C-alpha positions in Angstrom: 7.3 14.1 -49.3 3.8 12.9 -48.9 1.2 14.8 -50.9 -1.4 16.2 -48.4 -4.1 15.3 -50.9 -3.3 11.6 -50.3 -4.2 11.9 -46.6 -7.6 10.3 -45.7 -10.4 12.8 -44.9 -11.0 13.6 -41.3 -13.8 11.7 -39.6 -16.6 13.7 -38.2 -17.2 13.6 -34.4 -20.1 11.2 -34.2 -20.1 10.2 -30.5 -17.8 8.1 -28.2 -14.2 8.1 -29.1 -12.9 5.0 -30.9 -10.4 2.8 -29.1 -7.5 4.2 -31.0 -8.0 7.7 -29.4 -6.2 8.8 -26.3 -7.5 7.7 -22.9 -9.3 10.4 -21.0 -9.9 10.3 -17.2 -12.1 13.0 -15.6 -11.9 13.1 -11.9 -14.8 14.8 -9.9 -14.4 15.4 -6.2 -17.6 14.7 -4.3 -19.9 17.4 -3.0 -19.5 18.9 0.4 -19.9 16.1 3.0 -21.6 15.9 6.4 -18.4 14.9 8.1 -16.7 18.0 6.8 -19.4 20.2 8.2 -19.1 18.4 11.5 -15.3 18.7 11.5 -14.9 15.0 11.6 -12.2 12.8 10.1 -14.7 10.8 8.1 -13.4 7.6 6.5 -15.6 5.1 4.8 -16.7 3.7 8.2 -18.3 6.9 9.4 -19.1 8.8 6.2 -22.7 10.0 6.2 -22.9 11.3 2.6 -23.5 14.8 1.4 -24.6 17.9 3.3 -27.5 19.8 1.8 -25.1 22.2 0.1 -23.1 19.2 -1.2 -26.3 17.9 -2.9 -26.9 21.3 -4.4 -23.4 21.4 -5.7 -23.8 18.0 -7.3 -27.2 19.2 -8.8 -25.5 22.3 -10.3 -22.8 20.1 -11.8 -25.4 17.7 -13.3 -27.3 20.7 -14.8 -24.0 22.1 -16.2 -23.1 18.8 -17.8 -26.6 18.5 -19.2 -26.3 21.9 -20.8 -22.8 21.1 -22.2 -24.2 18.0 -23.9 -22.0 15.2 -22.7 -21.6 12.7 -25.5 -18.1 11.1 -25.2 -18.2 9.5 -21.8 -18.1 5.7 -21.9 -18.3 4.9 -18.2 -19.1 6.5 -14.8 -17.7 5.0 -11.6 -17.3 6.1 -8.0 -15.3 5.3 -4.9 -17.1 3.2 -2.3 -17.6 6.2 0.1 -21.2 7.3 0.6 -20.3 10.9 -0.3 -18.9 9.8 -3.6 -21.7 7.4 -4.4 -24.3 10.0 -3.6 -22.6 12.6 -5.9 -22.4 10.0 -8.7 -26.0 9.1 -8.3 -27.0 12.7 -8.7 -25.1 13.3 -11.9 -25.6 9.8 -13.3 -28.7 10.7 -15.5 -26.6 13.0 -17.7 -24.5 10.0 -18.9 -27.3 7.9 -20.3 -26.0 4.3 -20.8 -22.6 5.2 -19.4 -24.4 5.9 -16.1 -26.1 2.5 -16.0 -26.7 0.0 -14.6 -27.8 0.9 -11.2 -26.2 1.4 -8.8 -23.0 3.2 -10.0 -20.0 0.9 -10.0 -17.9 1.3 -6.8 -14.1 1.1 -6.8 -12.6 0.8 -3.3 -9.1 1.4 -4.6 -10.1 5.0 -5.5 -11.4 5.8 -2.0 -9.9 8.5 0.2 -6.9 8.0 2.5 -8.0 5.5 5.1 -7.4 7.0 8.7 -7.9 3.5 10.2 -10.6 2.3 12.7 -9.3 4.2 15.7 -9.2 7.6 14.0 -12.2 7.2 11.7 -15.0 9.3 13.2 -12.7 11.3 15.5 -13.1 15.1 15.5 -10.3 17.2 14.1 -10.0 18.9 17.5 -9.6 15.7 19.3 -7.0 14.4 16.8 -4.9 17.6 17.1 -5.1 17.4 20.9 -3.9 13.8 20.9 -1.4 13.7 18.0 -0.7 17.3 17.0 -1.2 19.0 13.6 -0.6 16.4 10.9 2.4 17.0 8.6 1.6 15.9 5.0 4.9 17.0 3.6 7.3 14.6 5.3 8.2 11.0 5.2 5.6 9.0 3.2 6.0 6.0 5.5 5.1 7.9 8.7 1.7 6.9 10.2 -0.1 10.3 10.2 -3.2 8.3 11.2 -2.0 5.7 13.8 -3.4 2.4 12.6 -4.3 3.9 9.2 -2.7 4.1 5.8 0.7 5.8 5.3 0.9 8.1 2.3 3.0 5.5 0.5 0.4 2.8 1.0 -2.4 5.2 0.0 -0.6 6.1 -3.3 0.1 2.4 -4.0 -3.6 1.7 -3.7 -4.6 4.6 -5.9 -2.0 3.4 -8.4 -3.5 0.0 -8.4 -6.9 1.5 -9.1 -5.6 3.7 -11.9 -3.8 0.8 -13.5 -7.0 -1.3 -13.5 -8.9 1.7 -14.8 -6.5 2.1 -17.7 -6.6 -1.6 -18.6 -10.4 -1.5 -18.7 -10.9 1.8 -20.4 -7.9 2.2 -22.7 -8.7 4.7 -25.5 -12.0 5.6 -23.8 -13.3 8.4 -21.5 -14.2 7.4 -18.0 -15.6 9.7 -15.3 -14.5 8.9 -11.7 -16.3 10.5 -8.7 -13.7 10.4 -5.9 -11.9 12.6 -3.4 -9.4 15.4 -3.0 -6.7 13.0 -1.8 -7.2 10.8 -4.9 -7.0 13.8 -7.2 -3.7 14.7 -5.5 -2.4 11.2 -5.9 -3.4 11.0 -9.5 -1.5 14.2 -10.2 1.6 12.8 -8.7 1.3 9.3 -10.3 0.1 10.3 -13.9 2.4 13.3 -14.2 5.4 11.6 -12.5 5.7 14.2 -9.8 7.1 13.9 -6.2 4.9 11.7 -4.0 5.1 14.1 -1.1 5.7 17.9 -0.7 6.8 20.1 -3.6 3.3 21.5 -4.0 -0.2 21.4 -2.5 -3.5 21.0 -4.2 -6.8 22.4 -2.8 -9.3 20.6 -5.0 -12.8 22.0 -4.5 -16.1 20.1 -4.1 -17.5 18.8 -7.4 -14.5 20.3 -9.3 -13.7 18.7 -12.6 -10.1 17.6 -13.3 -9.3 16.0 -16.7 -6.2 14.0 -17.8 -5.6 12.9 -21.4 -3.4 9.9 -21.6 -1.8 7.5 -24.1 -3.8 6.1 -27.0 -4.9 2.5 -26.9 -2.5 0.4 -29.0 -2.1 -3.2 -30.0 0.9 -5.0 -28.6 2.9 -4.7 -31.9 2.3 -0.9 -32.3 5.2 1.4 -31.4 4.6 4.7 -29.5 6.8 7.7 -29.5 7.7 9.6 -26.3 5.1 12.4 -26.7 2.3 9.9 -27.3 3.1 8.0 -24.2 2.8 11.1 -21.9 -0.2 12.2 -19.8 -1.5 15.7 -20.3 -3.4 17.8 -17.8 -6.4 19.2 -19.7 -8.0 21.1 -16.8 -7.9 21.3 -13.0 -10.4 22.5 -10.4 -13.0 23.6 -12.8 -16.0 24.8 -10.7 -17.7 27.2 -13.0 -21.1 25.5 -12.1 -20.8 26.7 -8.5 -21.1 30.4 -9.3 -23.6 32.0 -6.9 -23.4 29.2 -4.3 -22.0 29.6 -0.8 -18.4 28.6 -0.5 -19.1 26.2 2.3 -21.6 25.4 5.1 -20.8 27.0 8.5 -19.0 24.4 10.6 -21.1 22.9 13.4 -18.2 22.7 15.9 
């Protein structure tokens, strides 16, 4: 039996986690968007950024992170949607060097479900009149948005983005400003859950969701089963939104 006194002393927490520590991904859903207020299916083509409330939500998140003293984040990235980029730009000063250089790095693979050119910009009312209420719990290969991504193709794209993320930031902490659909896909991919149905997530604007993943290891290092698993550290944390309206009244 090993004598506990032979163990090396614990290292103090002096800043960013070393590469041997577990990988951490914090996903932040963007603030409330203009297309949501307008009841528009807003893909990247027609996204107009944040509503006034959405900007306030992002500012409250920035102030909370500043009070919390964020010291262990190694990188800040965003999807290539204006609403995600604008949210990331608002919170970026908190992360010091991790938030630079300007502008925030944009990853298209972590963008929201693409409705395709015909549906992008269509009102929800017009969509329902033409196609009926969308069913997200069925066949992942059905075109919910005609001409757009199927659920399967969306998940494949997010998986590609997450795989690249893990290769670049193994053993580090990266913050990703993205979308509710991306958070849902990450749950299903990282926690090895069913790709459709089984549960629904309602991720709120500027909510924090954090996953702790496998440690960075060299190719000749073995890993036991527990160390190779992803852990959900928190979901839908919106403590910074206390006192704000839940949403902007819809315009249509």
